[in-house]
C-alpha positions in Angstrom: 0.0 0.0 0.0 1.5 3.3 -1.1 1.3 6.4 1.2 -1.4 7.8 -1.1 -3.4 4.6 -0.9 -3.1 4.7 2.9 -4.5 8.2 3.1 -7.3 7.1 0.7 -8.0 4.1 3.0 -8.5 6.5 6.0 -10.7 8.8 3.9 -12.8 6.0 2.7 -13.3 4.4 6.2 -13.5 7.7 8.2 -12.1 6.2 11.4 -9.2 3.8 11.4 -6.9 2.3 14.1 -3.2 2.5 13.4 -2.4 -1.0 14.4 -4.8 -2.2 17.2 -7.8 -4.5 16.6 -11.2 -3.1 17.3 -14.5 -2.0 15.9 -12.9 -0.2 12.9 -10.3 -1.2 10.3 -6.6 -1.3 11.2 -4.2 0.5 8.8 -1.4 -2.0 9.7 -3.5 -5.0 8.9 -4.7 -3.4 5.7 -1.0 -2.9 4.6 0.0 -6.4 5.8 -3.0 -7.9 4.0 -4.4 -9.6 7.1 -4.0 -10.1 10.9 -0.6 -9.4 12.4 0.7 -11.6 15.2 2.8 -9.7 17.7 4.2 -6.2 16.9 3.8 -4.8 13.4 7.4 -3.6 13.6 8.6 -7.2 13.2 6.3 -8.0 10.3 7.8 -8.5 6.9 5.9 -5.4 5.7 6.9 -3.4 8.8 8.7 -0.7 6.8 5.7 -0.4 4.5 3.4 -0.1 7.5 5.6 2.6 9.0 5.6 4.6 5.7 1.9 4.3 5.4 1.4 5.4 9.1 3.8 8.3 8.6 1.9 9.5 5.5 -1.4 9.4 7.2 -0.1 11.1 10.4 1.4 13.9 8.4 -1.7 14.5 6.4 -3.5 17.8 7.5 -6.9 16.1 6.8 -6.3 13.4 9.4 -6.6 13.8 13.1 -4.3 11.5 15.0 -5.8 10.9 18.5 -6.5 8.1 21.0 -10.3 8.1 20.4 -10.9 4.3 20.6 -9.7 2.4 23.6 -6.7 4.7 24.1 -5.2 3.4 20.9 -3.8 5.5 18.1 -6.8 6.4 15.9 -7.0 8.2 12.6 -10.1 10.3 12.0 -10.7 11.9 8.6 -11.6 15.6 8.4 -15.1 14.9 7.1 -16.0 13.6 10.5 -14.4 16.4 12.6 -17.6 18.5 12.8 -19.6 15.5 14.2 -16.8 14.8 16.8 -16.9 18.5 17.8 -20.7 18.5 18.0 -20.7 15.4 20.3 -17.4 16.2 22.2 -19.3 16.6 25.5 -19.9 12.9 25.4 -16.2 12.1 25.3 -13.2 12.6 27.6 -11.1 15.5 26.3 -8.0 13.3 26.2 -9.8 11.1 23.6 -9.9 14.2 21.3 -6.4 15.5 21.9 -4.2 15.5 18.8 -1.2 13.3 19.4 2.2 12.9 17.7 5.7 11.8 18.5 8.6 14.2 18.3 12.2 13.1 17.7 14.6 14.6 20.3 18.2 15.5 19.7 19.2 12.2 21.4 17.2 10.2 18.9 14.5 9.3 21.4 10.8 9.8 20.9 8.8 12.2 23.0 5.0 11.8 23.0 3.3 15.2 22.4 -0.3 16.3 22.4 -2.4 19.4 21.6 -5.5 19.6 23.7 -9.0 19.6 22.3 -10.4 22.0 21.0 -7.2 24.1 20.3 -6.4 22.0 17.2 -9.9 22.4 15.7 -9.9 24.8 12.7 -12.4 27.7 12.9 -14.3 26.5 9.9 -14.8 23.0 11.5 -16.2 24.7 14.6 -18.7 26.6 12.4 -19.7 23.4 10.6 -20.2 21.7 14.0 -22.4 24.6 15.2 -24.7 24.2 12.2 -24.8 20.3 12.4 -27.9 18.9 14.0 -27.1 16.5 16.9 -29.0 13.7 15.2 -26.9 14.0 12.0 -23.7 14.0 14.1 -24.9 10.9 15.9 -25.8 9.2 12.6 -22.4 10.0 11.1 -20.5 8.5 14.1 -22.9 5.7 15.0 -21.1 3.0 13.0 -17.8 3.5 14.6 -18.7 2.4 18.2 -17.1 5.6 19.6 -19.7 5.9 22.3 -20.0 2.8 24.5 -23.6 1.7 24.8 -23.4 1.5 28.6 -22.0 5.0 29.0 -24.5 7.6 30.1 -23.9 11.3 29.8 -23.7 11.6 33.6 -21.0 8.9 33.7 -19.0 10.7 31.0 -19.3 14.0 32.9 -18.2 12.3 36.2 -15.2 10.7 34.4 -14.2 14.1 32.9 -14.3 15.7 36.4 -11.9 13.1 37.8 -9.5 12.7 34.8 -9.4 16.3 33.5 
């Protein structure tokens, strides 16, 4: 899978996990052509997976966050207004933009930009115009909101976790 195909994969699916298994497709498994046992770094297509993940992560139309189960999740821009509209149902850290920075020593440092500072003004305007029911419909197939989670539980969780 080329970097352009990887970006198209995220655009087509809307929400994609980088490598974890879950309720949405995995970019690593799509590149590998099937399930991966162990770490994708050791997979024969590990370098190709890395190039695809880098291309997707560097694309301005893709939010890299930890939306699903605390795992690296790619969200295409077409879904950002719906996420913003329903953000009160999620923990803010789920919507933080995340990335790794290379330090002078060669190590990686995990970085993040809090929600909603990364959200472009035009996306905020789209979210304001978007009916809640449409936002729910757009995101319903991604299992972003656990069925057992009530709004009160989410608010209580946000008070204790920031």
